[in-house]
C-alpha angles and dihedrals in degrees: 000000000000123000114279117252133192119256087245089061092052091050090058090069108085105212114180142167122245138170121242106238098172135016131176139163120276103210093167093064118106091232123033108279145156130229113229132193110200129191112220096180132256098316098055102015123196120345130180133220142165120231135186094226102121095118092070107018140057121197096246094055093050096061109106094014119131114230136181120235144167105248103184104060113111114264114269127208112232106185105302092338125091112221111206103177137027115234111213127230145149130242117249123215090283094048093254117139123254111192123239114236137160116266090225132039112270131176116281112256095028111151123233115244 
């Protein structure tokens, strides 16, 4: 079990939904990854990230998909690519990532609560 945190600490993490508008392979990454550009609506706009999700996803099937991401971590340099958000997922039985996404359409930029 993870350490307990106060509700105030959880509320500091800005988790929002966005729609993948562009996805492409990231061959320069150390581990197989994709580059994603995600629209988080008018407040946050478009942000980019890299994600090690190649076991279950191809770029062309990600376009238009809603995903959940942490939007207030500091940007992180991944090779020559600046990752601005962290998409969230869960490991399957093989340790490969399955993305978290809403089971119904919701407005881009909506905050998790």
